[in-house]
C-alpha positions as CSV (number, residue, x, y, z in Angstrom):
1,M,-1.6,-18.2,3.5
2,L,-2.6,-14.1,3.7
3,R,-6.5,-14.3,4.2
4,R,-7.1,-10.4,5.3
5,H,-6.3,-8.2,1.8
6,A,-3.8,-5.6,1.9
7,L,-4.3,-1.8,0.5
8,A,-1.4,0.1,-0.7
9,G,-1.2,3.7,-2.5
10,R,1.8,5.4,-3.7
11,F,1.8,9.2,-3.9
12,R,3.4,9.7,-7.3
13,A,4.8,13.6,-5.8
14,T,6.6,12.0,-3.6
15,N,6.8,8.5,-4.1
16,Q,5.7,7.2,-1.1
17,V,3.9,4.6,-0.4
18,A,1.0,4.3,2.9
19,A,-0.2,-0.2,3.1
20,R,-3.0,-1.1,5.6
21,P,-5.0,-4.2,5.9
22,L,-8.4,-5.0,5.1
23,Q,-10.7,-6.9,5.5
24,G,-12.5,-6.9,2.4
25,T,-12.1,-5.2,-0.4
26,T,-15.9,-3.5,-0.5
27,E,-16.8,-0.4,-1.7
28,G,-16.6,1.3,2.3
29,D,-12.7,-0.5,2.1
30,L,-11.3,0.9,-0.2
31,Q,-13.1,4.4,-0.6
32,G,-12.5,4.7,3.3
33,F,-8.2,4.1,2.5
34,V,-8.4,6.6,-0.2
35,R,-10.1,9.1,1.8
36,V,-8.1,9.1,5.0
37,R,-4.8,9.6,2.9
38,V,-5.7,11.5,-0.3
39,A,-6.6,15.3,-0.1
40,P,-9.9,16.2,-1.8
41,G,-9.5,17.4,-5.3
42,A,-6.1,15.1,-5.7
43,Q,-5.8,13.0,-8.7
44,V,-6.5,8.7,-8.3
45,H,-5.4,6.4,-10.6
46,S,-6.6,2.8,-9.6
47,D,-8.4,0.1,-12.0
48,K,-11.6,0.1,-13.0
49,A,-13.0,-1.9,-9.9
50,A,-16.3,-1.0,-8.7
51,A,-15.7,-0.2,-5.7
52,Y,-14.2,3.1,-6.4
53,A,-16.8,4.8,-7.9
54,G,-18.9,7.4,-6.0
55,M,-15.7,9.3,-5.3
56,D,-16.9,12.7,-6.5
57,E,-14.5,14.9,-4.6
58,F,-11.6,13.0,-6.4
59,P,-10.9,13.1,-9.9
60,H,-10.5,9.7,-10.6
61,D,-9.6,7.8,-13.7
62,G,-8.5,4.0,-13.9
63,V,-6.9,1.6,-16.6
64,K,-9.2,-1.5,-17.1
65,H,-6.7,-5.1,-16.7
66,S,-9.8,-7.1,-17.9
67,G,-9.8,-5.5,-20.8
68,G,-6.1,-6.1,-21.5
69,E,-5.3,-2.5,-20.6
70,H,-2.6,-1.7,-17.8
71,V,-1.5,1.9,-19.3
72,R,-3.4,5.0,-20.4
73,G,-1.0,8.1,-20.6
74,E,-0.3,9.4,-16.8
75,T,-3.0,6.4,-15.6
76,H,-1.3,2.9,-14.8
77,T,-1.0,1.2,-11.0
78,N,2.4,-0.4,-11.8
79,G,4.3,1.4,-9.6
80,I,1.8,0.2,-6.5
81,E,1.8,-3.5,-8.3
82,F,5.4,-3.4,-8.1
83,F,4.9,-3.2,-4.4
84,R,2.6,-5.4,-3.9
85,A,4.8,-7.8,-5.7
86,L,7.4,-7.3,-3.3
87,F,5.6,-7.7,-0.1
88,K,4.3,-10.7,-1.3
89,R,7.8,-12.4,-2.7
90,G,9.0,-11.0,1.1
91,L,6.3,-13.2,2.9
92,Y,6.5,-16.1,1.2
93,G,9.6,-16.8,-0.4
94,T,12.5,-14.5,1.3
95,Y,11.2,-14.2,4.9
96,P,9.0,-17.8,4.7
97,R,8.7,-17.5,9.0
98,M,7.3,-13.9,9.0
99,R,4.0,-14.5,11.0
100,V,1.0,-13.1,8.8
101,R,-0.6,-13.1,11.7
102,H,0.8,-9.7,12.1
103,P,-0.2,-8.3,8.9
104,R,-0.2,-5.0,10.2
105,R,3.5,-5.6,11.5
106,N,4.5,-7.0,8.0
107,L,3.3,-4.2,5.7
108,V,4.3,-1.3,8.3
109,E,8.1,-3.0,7.8
110,F,7.9,-3.3,4.0
111,A,6.5,0.4,3.6
112,G,8.8,1.9,6.0
113,R,11.8,0.2,3.4
114,R,10.2,0.7,0.3
115,N,10.4,4.5,1.7
116,A,13.1,4.5,2.6
117,R,15.2,2.6,0.6
118,N,17.4,6.2,-1.1
119,C,18.1,7.4,2.4
120,D,21.4,7.3,4.2
121,T,22.0,4.9,7.6
122,A,21.7,8.1,9.7
123,E,18.3,8.8,8.6
124,R,17.0,5.8,7.9
125,L,17.6,5.5,11.9
126,R,15.8,8.3,12.6
127,R,12.9,7.2,10.9
128,M,13.2,3.9,12.6
129,A,13.7,5.4,15.6
130,P,10.3,6.2,17.1
131,G,8.9,2.8,16.1
132,L,11.6,1.3,18.6
133,A,9.7,2.4,20.9
134,A,6.1,1.2,20.2
135,E,4.4,-1.4,21.5
136,T,5.9,-4.8,22.5
137,L,5.6,-8.1,20.9
138,N,5.7,-10.7,23.3
139,Y,6.4,-14.6,22.9
140,R,3.4,-16.6,23.3
């Protein structure tokens, strides 16, 4: 079972995904993720979670899932919810032996696959090469 929370965001202009594991879903966790990855003044779409309140530097709009609202004009979370569903399906179904003790690596892998899905083989290899020289995961 995935004991940590994962937060992901999709940038509509580039259709790229950013994801990272979180210890919880507090205001500091959620707003910190947004503030690090989103330029001030950029439009933010989310659900109506209270933890998103107070982000005055971003125009913010949300949908209230508990009230049966899922889409209102351009405001929705469908794209990132689809990424989350694919990640969970991969974690528990397609790759049942994937280790949950490495949530950052798992999220980075799935976000990278999602972001490179329309690339040709040469472009995928170009994107993947820098990660090959990164940290080593020893078997123990």
